[in-house]
C-alpha positions in Angstrom: 0.0 -0.1 -0.1 1.5 3.4 -1.0 1.5 6.0 1.6 -0.2 9.4 0.7 2.9 11.1 2.4 5.2 9.8 -0.4 2.5 9.8 -3.3 1.8 13.5 -4.4 -0.8 12.3 -7.0 -2.5 10.3 -4.1 -2.6 13.4 -2.0 -4.2 15.2 -4.8 -6.8 12.6 -5.5 -7.8 12.7 -1.8 -8.2 16.4 -2.0 -10.4 16.1 -5.0 -12.4 13.5 -3.1 -12.9 15.6 -0.1 -13.9 18.8 -2.3 -16.2 16.7 -4.1 -17.7 15.4 -0.9 -17.9 19.0 0.4 -20.0 20.1 -2.4 -22.2 17.2 -2.1 -22.7 17.6 1.7 -25.9 19.7 1.4 -27.6 17.0 -0.5 -26.0 14.1 1.4 -27.1 15.8 4.8 -30.5 16.5 3.5 -31.0 12.9 2.3 -29.8 11.6 5.5 -32.3 13.7 7.5 -35.2 14.1 5.5 -35.3 10.8 3.4 -33.2 8.0 5.1 -34.1 9.1 8.5 -37.9 9.0 8.1 -37.7 5.8 6.2 -35.9 4.3 8.8 -38.2 5.6 11.6 -41.4 4.4 9.6 -39.9 0.9 9.6 -39.5 1.1 13.3 -42.7 2.7 14.1 -44.7 0.0 11.9 -43.7 -2.5 14.9 -45.1 -0.2 17.3 -48.6 1.2 18.7 -47.8 5.0 18.2 -49.9 7.8 18.2 -47.8 10.7 18.1 -49.1 12.0 21.3 -47.5 9.2 23.5 -44.2 7.1 23.2 -44.4 4.1 20.9 -44.9 0.9 22.4 -43.5 -2.1 20.8 -46.0 -4.6 19.6 -44.0 -6.6 16.9 -46.1 -7.7 14.0 -49.6 -6.8 15.4 -49.9 -3.8 12.9 -49.2 -6.3 9.9 -51.3 -9.0 11.2 -54.5 -6.7 11.9 -54.1 -5.1 8.4 -53.8 -8.4 6.6 -56.6 -10.5 8.7 -59.0 -7.8 10.7 -59.2 -4.7 8.5 -61.9 -5.0 5.9 -60.9 -1.4 4.7 -57.4 -2.3 4.2 -58.7 -4.9 1.4 -61.4 -2.6 0.2 -58.7 0.2 -0.5 -56.3 -2.2 -1.8 -58.9 -3.5 -4.3 -60.0 0.1 -5.3 -56.2 0.9 -5.8 -55.6 -2.0 -7.9 -58.6 -1.3 -10.0 -57.7 2.4 -10.7 -54.0 1.6 -11.5 -54.6 -1.0 -13.9 -57.3 1.0 -15.6 -55.3 4.3 -15.8 -52.2 2.4 -16.9 -54.1 0.3 -19.7 -56.5 3.1 -20.9 -53.9 5.6 -20.5 -51.3 3.8 -22.3 -53.4 2.9 -25.4 -54.5 6.5 -25.4 -50.9 7.9 -25.3 -49.8 5.5 -28.0 -52.6 6.8 -30.3 -52.2 10.3 -29.8 -48.5 10.0 -30.5 -49.3 8.4 -33.7 -51.5 11.1 -34.8 -49.0 13.9 -33.5 -46.2 12.0 -35.4 -47.6 12.7 -38.7 -47.3 15.6 -41.0 -49.7 17.9 -40.9 -50.1 21.9 -40.5 -50.0 23.3 -36.8 -48.6 20.2 -35.6 -46.6 22.3 -32.7 -49.7 23.7 -31.8 -51.3 20.4 -31.4 -48.7 19.0 -29.4 -48.8 21.9 -27.1 -52.6 21.7 -26.4 -52.0 17.9 -25.4 -49.2 18.7 -23.1 -50.6 21.7 -21.4 -52.7 19.9 -18.9 -49.7 18.0 -17.5 -48.4 21.4 -16.0 -51.8 22.4 -14.5 -51.5 22.0 -10.8 -53.4 18.8 -9.6 -55.8 20.5 -7.3 -56.8 23.2 -9.7 -57.7 20.5 -12.5 -59.5 18.5 -10.0 -61.7 21.3 -8.9 -62.2 21.8 -12.6 -63.5 18.1 -13.3 -65.6 18.4 -10.0 -67.5 20.8 -11.9 -67.6 18.8 -15.2 -68.8 15.7 -13.0 -71.6 17.7 -11.4 -75.1 15.7 -12.0 -77.1 18.9 -12.4 -75.0 21.6 -14.0 -71.9 19.6 -15.2 -70.7 19.9 -18.8 -70.5 16.2 -19.3 -74.3 15.4 -18.4 -75.3 18.6 -20.4 -73.6 17.2 -23.5 -75.4 14.0 -23.2 -78.8 15.4 -22.6 -78.4 16.3 -26.5 -78.3 12.8 -27.4 -81.2 11.8 -25.1 -79.1 10.2 -22.4 -80.2 10.2 -18.7 -77.8 12.2 -16.4 -74.9 10.0 -15.1 -74.1 10.2 -11.3 -70.6 10.4 -11.6 -69.1 10.8 -8.1 -72.4 9.8 -6.0 -72.9 6.3 -7.2 -70.4 3.7 -6.2 -70.5 2.1 -9.8 -69.4 5.1 -11.5 -66.9 7.0 -8.9 -63.9 5.0 -9.9 -64.5 5.0 -13.6 -65.1 8.8 -13.2 -61.5 9.3 -11.6 -60.1 7.0 -14.4 -61.7 9.2 -17.2 -60.3 12.3 -15.2 -56.8 10.9 -15.0 -56.7 10.7 -19.0 -56.6 14.6 -18.8 -52.8 14.1 -18.1 -51.7 11.6 -20.6 -49.7 14.3 -22.4 -46.7 13.4 -20.1 -46.7 9.8 -21.9 -47.5 11.2 -25.2 -44.3 13.1 -25.2 -42.5 10.0 -24.3 -43.7 8.1 -26.9 -43.3 10.8 -29.5 -39.7 10.8 -29.0 -39.5 6.9 -29.3 -41.5 7.1 -32.6 -39.0 9.6 -33.8 -36.2 7.3 -33.0 -37.5 4.7 -35.1 -35.2 4.2 -38.2 -37.1 5.2 -41.5 -35.3 2.5 -43.3 -37.6 -0.1 -41.3 -41.0 1.5 -42.8 -39.2 1.7 -46.4 -38.4 -2.0 -46.2 -41.9 -2.7 -45.1 -43.2 -0.8 -48.0 -41.1 -2.9 -50.4 -42.5 -6.0 -48.8 -46.1 -4.7 -49.6 -47.1 -4.0 -45.9 -50.2 -1.9 -45.3 -50.4 1.1 -42.8 -51.8 -1.3 -40.1 -49.3 -4.0 -40.8 -46.3 -1.3 -40.5 -47.8 -0.1 -37.1 -47.9 -3.8 -35.9 -45.0 -5.1 -37.0 -42.6 -2.3 -37.0 -44.1 0.7 -34.8 -45.2 -1.2 -31.8 -42.1 -3.5 -31.4 -39.8 -0.5 -31.6 -42.0 1.3 -28.9 -41.9 -1.5 -26.6 -39.1 -0.4 -24.4 -40.9 3.1 -24.2 -44.1 1.2 -23.3 -42.2 -0.8 -20.9 -41.0 2.5 -19.2 -44.4 4.1 -19.1 -45.9 0.8 -17.7 -43.7 1.0 -14.8 -43.9 4.5 -14.0 -47.8 4.6 -14.8 -48.4 1.8 -12.3 -46.2 2.8 -9.6 -48.1 6.4 -9.7 -51.6 4.6 -10.0 -50.8 2.9 -6.7 -50.0 6.3 -5.2 -53.1 8.0 -6.1 -54.5 10.4 -3.5 -55.0 14.2 -4.3 -58.1 13.5 -6.9 -59.9 11.4 -4.2 -59.2 13.4 -1.4 -60.4 16.7 -3.1 -63.2 15.1 -5.0 -64.8 12.4 -2.9 -62.9 12.1 0.4 -63.0 8.2 -0.4 -67.0 7.9 -1.1 -69.6 6.9 -1.9 -69.7 3.8 0.3 -65.6 3.8 0.2 -65.8 3.1 -3.7 -62.8 5.7 -3.9 -61.2 4.8 -0.6 -57.8 4.4 -2.4 -54.7 2.9 -0.4 -52.8 6.3 0.0 -56.0 7.8 1.3 -56.8 5.4 3.8 -53.0 5.5 5.0 -53.5 9.4 5.2 -56.7 9.1 7.3 -55.1 6.2 9.7 -52.1 8.4 10.2 -53.3 12.1 10.5 -57.2 11.7 11.3 -57.2 8.6 13.7 -53.2 9.2 14.7 -52.5 5.8 14.0 -48.9 6.2 13.0 -47.8 2.9 13.8 -50.6 1.2 11.9 -50.1 3.7 9.0 -46.3 2.8 8.7 -46.9 -1.1 8.4 -49.6 0.1 5.7 -47.0 2.1 4.0 -44.3 -0.6 3.9 -46.9 -3.2 2.6 -47.7 -0.9 -0.2 -43.7 -0.5 -0.7 -43.4 -4.4 -0.8 -46.4 -4.5 -3.3 -45.0 -2.0 -5.7 -41.7 -3.8 -5.3 -43.4 -7.0 -6.3 -45.3 -5.8 -9.3 -42.3 -4.1 -10.6 -40.2 -7.2 -10.3 -43.0 -9.3 -12.2 -43.0 -6.6 -14.9 -39.4 -6.8 -15.1 -39.3 -10.5 -15.4 -42.0 -10.7 -17.9 -40.1 -7.9 -20.0 -37.7 -10.3 -22.1 -40.8 -11.8 -23.6 -42.2 -8.8 -25.2 -39.7 -5.9 -24.8 -37.4 -5.3 -27.8 -34.0 -3.3 -27.5 -32.4 -2.2 -30.8 -29.0 -3.9 -31.0 -29.7 -7.0 -29.2 
């Protein structure tokens, strides 16, 4: 081992390392204090009966056992969240690919159309949720007003358990522009030679889309699937602002139920256990998607 005292280059390398750590120290300290410490604390509290107002009391796995075996709202919220996450991911993905294909064509005013589809993404979630709250109003809402022109009865969007979750899924399509931009970037990265070769083989427009476009977009779809599913599992704001979990707990999503346990019922230990179950569930779903990706995701050059 070479001593730094007799090796000037090692001294310089050590000084550079310390300088780099010094510049990174604000982020490192912030991460340790405001991210890693709360994460480890929540893991500890998940094994305790903790109400914030009193010191934590160790209870072992009782919080997890109660959630899995003695809490019907836990399974209700989990089912609602799975329904929403799968619906948003699948419907939003199909819509995003369709819009990206349309926006990839050569038409006049294409930049304007792309901007229109992306603008909803930058609108604050609470503001857009309030807008949709008025659109879903059963008496004066725009959607039911448009349905009246076709002789259709008004739909109780947010007051009927059968319609509440589909209404929130419909509202989520408002922000599909983010995925559209990613798919659009993937479309522009597809080599034109592949389309030319397909045309020489007599492929139709649908055949080029099916055998060229979609396989070349599979890696982009894989990314959007993972990100969309993780975001779907954490849905909170829309249900909190619009329905508070109703009607009849039909929109009581997992994150909303976690919030109620933590900040309304002050069951912090119980909510911490619920958060870690959600973490493990997301990890499991992500691992399954990654394991299955070798069957349907194509990477150029492999």
